[in-house]
N, C-alpha and C positions, 0 to 999 in steps of 0.2 A: 609149837615152839617150846611149851613147858615140858612136854615129854622128852624133847630132844635135850634140853638142858639137864633134866634129871638123869638121863642116860649117861651124859658126859660126866656128871658128878659121881655117879655110881662106879664108872670105870676108873676114874682117877683115884677114888678111895681104895678100890681093889688093888691098884698098882702100888699105892703108898704102903698099904699094910703087908704087901708081899715082900718088902725089903728089896725091891728091884734096884739093881745097879747096872746102868748101861754104860759101857765103855766104848768110846768112839775112836777109831783108828783109821788110817789109810793103808790100803794094801800096798806093800812095797814090792816093786819089781813086777807088778801085774798090770797088764793092759787094761785101761779103763774101758768098760763095755760101752760101745757106741760113742766113744769119745767123751763120756761124761765124767764128772768128778764130784766128790762129795764125801762126807763122813760115812763110815761103815760100822756096823756092830760086829764085834769080833766073836767068832764061835767059841763056845765054852764059858761064856760069862753067865752071870745069874739069869734066871728065866726072865723073859720079856713077856708082858701081857699082850694078848692077841691084838688089841686095838692099836698099840704102839708098833707092833710088828707089821701090821698092814701098811701103816704110814711109811715105815722104813723101807719096806719092799717096793712100794711105788716110787719113792724118792730115789732108791738105788737104781731104778730103771730110767731115771731122768724125767719121771712124771711128777714134777714138783709144784705145779700150779693146778689147782682143782677148782672148777666152777661148780657151784652146788647150791641147791635149795635144801637147807638142812632138815633133817628128820631124825627120828630115834634110831634108825638102823645105820646111819652114816656119821652122825655127829661125834661118836666116841673116837673113831679113828681120825677124822678130820681135826677134831680138837686136839688130839695127841700130836698130830703132825705139825699143827700151827704152834703149839706150846713148845715143841722141841726145835722149832725153826727149820724143820725139814720140808714143810709144805707151806705154800702160800694159798690162802683162800680168797677167791673172788665170789662173794655171795650174790645170788640172784633172787628175784622176787617170784619167779615161776620156773617150774622144772623144764619147760621147753626152752627157755632162755639159756639154761646152763648147757644144754646140748648144742644149741647153735653157737654159743660162745666158744665151746671146745672146737667147733668147726672153724671158727675164725682164727683161733689160736693155731690150730694145725696148719691151715692153708697159708697163713701169713708167715710161718716160721719154717715149714718143712718138717716139723716134728709131729708128735702124736698128742692130740688134745685129751685131757682128762676131765671127766665130769662125774657127778654122783647125785643120785636122787634116792629118796626113801622108797621102800617097797610098796607095791600095790597102787594106791592112788597117785603117788609120786611118779612111779614108772608110767602109769597110764597117761598122766599129763604130759609126759615127755615124748610120747610115741610119734606125734606128727613131726616134730623136729628130727627125730631119729630116722623117720622115713626119708625126709629131705636129705639127711646126711648120707644115707645109703645111695640115694640117686646121684648125689654129688661126689660119691667116692671119697668121702672125707675120713681120714684115719683118726679115729678117736676110740677111747675106752670109757664105757659107762660102768661104774661100780654101784651095785645095788644089793640090798638085803634080799634074802631068800623069800620067794612067794610062788606058790602057796607055802605058808609057814606051818611047821608042825605044832606051833604054839596055838592051842585051842582057844586062847584068850584074845586073839586078834581077829578082827573082821577085815583087815586090810589085805585081802588075798585076791590075786589075779594070776592067770597062767602066763607068767612072764616069758618062759622058754618058748611057748607056742606062739605068742605075739612076736617075739624076736625073730624066730625062724620064718614066720609068715611074711614079714616085711623085708627079709633078705639080709639081716645083720647076723654076725657070728654070736654064739652063746657059749659060755663056759660057767661051770659051777664048781665051788670048792666047799668041802666039809671041814677041812683043817687048814692050818697055815701052810703046811707042806704042799697041799693040793692048791692052795691059793697062789703060791709062788710058781708052781708049774703052769697053772691056768693063766697067770699074768704073762708069763713068757710066751705062751701060745697065742694069747690075745695080741701082744705087741707084735709078734711075728706076722700074724694074719693081717693086722691093720697096716703094717708096713708093706706087705706083699702086694696088695692091690687096692689099698685105700678103703677097705670094707670096715665100717664101724663094728665094734665088738662090745657085747654086754657081759660083764663079769659079776656073777652072782655069788654071794657067800652065805653060808648057813649061819643061824643065830649064834651057835657056839663058838665060832671062829674068834670073835672079839674078846671072849673070856678065856681063851686057851692060854696055858702057860707054855711058852716057847723057849726051849733051851738051845736050839740050834737053828739059826736063821740063814737060809740060802740067799745071800745077797749078790752073788755073781750070777747074772742071767745065763740061761742056756742059749745055745746058738739058734739064731732065727732061720726062717725058711729062705732058701736060695731063690733069688728072683729069676734065675734061669738064663741060659745062653741059647741062641738060635742054632738050629741044625746047619752043619756045614753045607750040605747040598742045597738047602733052601737059600742060604746066603748067595751061593754061586748062581742059582736061578734068578734071584733078585737082581744081581749084577747084569745078567743077560738082558733082563727086561729094561733095566735102567739104561743100558748101552743103546738099546733100540729106540728108546723114547726121545722125542724132540723137545717136549715141554713138560718135564716132570714137576711135580709139586709135592713138597713134604708138608703134611698136615698133622699137627701135634695137638694132643688133648691133655686132660688132667693127669693121666698116667705119665706122660712125658715130664710134667712139672714135678710130680712125686719122685721121679727117677733122677732129677737134676740133670736132664739131658740136653739143655739148651746148647751148650758149647759143642757137644758132639753132633747135634743136628745141624747147627750152623756150619760146622766144618764139612759135613757131608753135603750140604746144599751148595757150598762154595766150590767143592770139588766136582760135583756132578752137574752144576748149572741148574739146580732146582730152585724154584720159587718156594716161599714159605707162607704158611697160613696156620690158623689155630681154630679149635672149637671154642664155644663160648666160655667154657670153664678154664681155658688156658690163654685167654685173651691177654695180649701184651707180652707173651713169652719172647717174641722176637723184636721187641721195641727197638727202633732205631736202625735196624738192619735194612740195607737197600733192597733186599729181595723179599721183604715182608709185605704181604698183601693184606694182612689183618685177619678179620673174621671170615670164616667160611660158614655159609648157611643161609637161612631165610632172612637174616638181618644183615647180610653183606651189602655194603653200599654199591650203587650202580657201577662206579668206576672200578671197583675191585672185581665185581662179577664179570666184567669184560675179560679181565686177565685170567680169572679162575676158569672160565669157560674154555680157554685155550689148552688147558691141561690134558695131556694124553696118557699120563701115568700118575696115579695117586699113591704115595707112600705114607701110610697112616701109622702114627706112633701114639699108643696110649689113649686113644679116643674111642668112645663107644660107637662113634660113626653112625649115629641114628639118622632118621629122616630129616631132622631139623638141621643137623650139620651138613647133610648131603643136599639140602635144599629141596626136599620132596621130589627129587628126580628132575628138577628144572634148572639146576645150577651147572651140572657137568654133562659133557657129551659122551657118556659111556666110556670113561677111561679104563685102562687096566688098573686094578686095585691090588695093592700089597698091604696087608694089615699086620702090624706088630703089636702084640699084647702079652703080658705075663700069664694071662688067663686064657687058655684055649677055648673055653666056652663063650668068651666074649667076641671071638673072631667070626665075622660073617653073620652076626646075630640079626642084623636088619638089612644090610646091603651085601649082595653077592661079592665074594672075594676071590681073586684069581690065584693069589699066593699067600698062605699064612706064614708068619714068622713068630714063633713062640719064644718070647724072651723079654728081658728088661730093655726098655727103650734106649737107655744110654749105652749099654753093652752092645746091643744090636746095631746101633748107629756106628759105633766104633768098629765093629766087625765088618760092616758094609764098607766103611771108608777104607779100611785096610785092604779089603778085597778089590775095591775099585782102583786103588793106587797100584796094586800088584799087576793089574791089567793095563791101566792107563796112567802113566806117570804124570801127565799134565792135567790141568783143570779145564772143565768145559764152561763156557760163558753162559750165564743165565740170560733169558730174554729180558728185554727192558722192563723195569719195574714201574709201579704206579706211585708217584710221590704222595706223601700223606696229605698235602694241601689239596691235591686233585681229588683224593678220596673224600675229604671233608666237603669240598665244593659240591660234589655230586649229591651229598646228603642234604645240603642246604638249597639245592637248585629247585626242588619241588615246592611250589607255594602251598602253604597250609594255614588253616586257622582263620579267625575272624578279626584278629587284632585286639580283641577284648582280653587282655592279659599277655604275659610274655610267652614267646615261643620257646619251648624247652630246649630246642637246638641252640638258640642264642644264649640261653642260660649256661649250657654246658661249655660253649666256647669261652664265655666269660670266666667260668670256674677254671678252665684250663689255663687261662692267663693269670688268674689271681692266686691259685694254690701254689704252695712252695714245692720245690723239687722233691723234698722228702715227704711225699704224699702217699697215702694208702686209701684207695677208693673201695668202698663197700656198697653194694646195692641191695635193695629189697626186690621183690617181684612186683611188677606193675606196668601199666601201659605207657608210662613215660620212659621206660628203660631202653627200648630198642636202639635209639640213636646214640646213647651214651658211650658204648665202647669205641665208636668211631670218632668221637669228638673230644674225649678227655684222655690224655695220655698218662701213663705211668712208666717207671723204669723197667719193671719186671712183672711177671705174672703173679708173683706173691704180693704185689702192691695193688692188684685189681681183683677183688673178690666179688664175683657175681653170686648173689644170694638167692638165686631163682629156685633152687631145689626142684621140686616137681610142680612148680607153679603156686606154691603155698605162700600167701601174702602174710607179712608180719614177722618173719624170722630174721630180717636184715639187721634189726637193732641188736639182737643177741650176737650175731656174727661180728658186728662192728665192735661190740664190747670186748669180745675175745681178742680181736686184732689189736685194740687199744691196750689191753692188758699185756699182750705179747710184745708189742712194738712201741714203747713209750717214746722212741726216737722219731717216729713218723707222725705226721699230722693226719690222723684218721678222720675221714669224711664219709658219713653215711648219706646216700642219696635215696630217698624213699618218697612214697606218696603220703597224703594226709590220712588215708584209710589204714595203710600199713603201720604208720606211727601209732595211731590210736589203738590198734590191736595189741600193742605191747608197751604202751606209754608208762606203765608202772616201772619198767626196767630202766627208765631214766635215772632212777634212784641209785643204780649200780655205779654210775659215774661218781656220785658223791661218796658212796660207801667205800669204793675201792680207790678213790683218788685218781681217776683217769682223766684223760683229755679227749674230748670227742666233739666234732662239729657235725650237726645234722642239717642237711639241706632238704627241706620238705617241698616237693613239687606239688603244690596245693591248688587243685582245681575245684575245691569246695564241694566235692561230690564223689560218689563211686563211679568214676568215669567209664570204666570198662563195662559197667552194667547198663549204661544209658543206651548204648546201641541195641541191646537186646529188647529194651522197652520200646524203642522207636520202631524196631522191626515189626512188632505186633500192634503198632499204632497206639501205644499207651503213653500217658504223660510220664515225664521223667522225674516228677516231684519226689517220689519215694527214694530215689537215688541221691537226692541232694541233702546229704547228712553232713552238714558243715562241722568242722572240728571246733573246739574251744579256742580261746585266745592263746596262741602258741607262745607268745612272748611271756605272758603271765605263767604259762605252764613251765617254761624254762626257769623262771624265777622261783617257782615253787620248789624246784629241785636244786636250788642254789646256783642256777646257771644264768645265762644272759640270752636275750633273743632280739630279733629284728625282723621287720617286714620289708620285702623287696617287691615293688610294684612296677618299676620302670627300669629302662636301660641305664639311666643315671644312677639309680639305686645300686644296680649291679656293679657299675664301674667304681663306685665308692665303697664297696663291700670290704670290710676288714675282718679277718679271722681272729678269733680269740686264741690266746696261747695257753690257756689253762682251763680246766673244768669243762662244763657243758655249754655249748652254744647251739641254739636252734635258729636257722634262717628260714623264714616262712616266705617262699617264693610263689607269688600269685601267677599261675600260668593260664594260658588260653585253654579252656576246656574242650575246644573243638580241634586242637592239634592232635592228630593221630600219627605218632612217629613212624609206625610201620608203613605208612603210605609213601614215605620217602625212601624206602629201602626195598631190596629184593625185587621180585617181579612187579610189585606195586609201583616202585619207583621207576622201573623200566617202562612200564605202561604209561605213566604220567609224563615221562620224558620222551616217549615215542621211540624207545630203543630195544624193543623185544626182538631179538634175532631168531633166526631159524635154529632149532636144536638138532637138525639133521647132521650126522657126521660129515 
């Protein structure tokens, strides 16, 4: 922290002694890139020091909120941006949190999240969250100082490029401000194209460079693509032959803002609607929506999903989890649409690839359908939401020693305001949540599962709370997940946010108990109870309460400001997955034949 402060002072002194004069103007008669607006630095003014130029470039691309754990390589440009009013800083207490917060910001707004860590150890601390962002296809940019550094006096070196490429994120490096501008535009374009996180590295000298000409208008981004005409016609042939088509949307469909186009296509073709876990609630309220497709699909929804004879997949990785490990569908014809041709057919065989943007492709398909069939085709009967919920609740679970998480979720669904934004961590109480708690849109329901990494949900919730002060952001997590990142509760205080945290507290690492029991071992080592969560909330200027009974649930009141922790004591023997998927079907005696 001391080194960071010294670096900021050094750069501010350099700027003041250079007689810098920054004139801010708005470009007249010029289209605002990406619909953004804000002050600009006019070309030909007095030189701008590199640290201020970095902040201006980021803000000019609409990246004006930065989540950061400060260090010597990023505090000069963040400090300059905050001082000029061009950047808003949301400080975090750990580097992983600034990455997951950028994820929450991006996914809840449809924009690109911006985070920054210091080089070397700061970058290394952020890697786990960056892997989760890659797996979640979350569009973000991480700005980091160069490492390995040519400075022989630093020991904070790690092969950042190699790590980045190994985990599947994009990497860009800049040695000058001009290169930084080009690399920034490339990173923005790549992040928008398919949701791949991007790491933007800058050399040590960039922050001290005298910049006379600042390229504030971004270069054109990469086209998201249009599908081949012949492929569209073939898809219409297959749709015409299908009796029970299903449109399955994933995170890519959310990124493409394709809901309206997909709904119009479904209504015209008589297709039902469903989503992957990362796009849950995309079709909220639509009568043809079956909800979640995959291993966590409720029994009532699975009955309808199994009737599908053609799957039209938009922007979903369509992995074995979404496909139900081959037990959900009866070998339907599969059409998969994605902007990235390498993502098509990666895990499940595909009959017809459609390479293009989800929204554009859906609009093309609708136009082609109407050209052949001027009327609409009626969809098969849908499954009401109350029937889907009833099938989740029908399986008896637990011992009664604590609240059933399913009943907790139903109570939350009744108590929470309409302007709600649900964020989850990863954990064993999560599976029934998407079917029992509703939101208006997919951007209001952020599953923070990543690649199964526990403890990143709080960061995601902080990013969403910073992005959407209008919404009541509620994080639902386990006691173990909260304690992995409990220091980040301080961000609510530092940034003036509003956040409610519902802790599904079984007083143990519940997912590990079954592994101990499998080998006949006592489960005492998994019973690591958290501290008093009410006092923990109060330590961070928040409020807390303990919910032990259904009466406590019914009287629960949500705080309108600051931090609130609700410690919900759940039955440790309730395993939510046993009421879903094939487990639920077996317990309800509804396993059908999978023969065509």
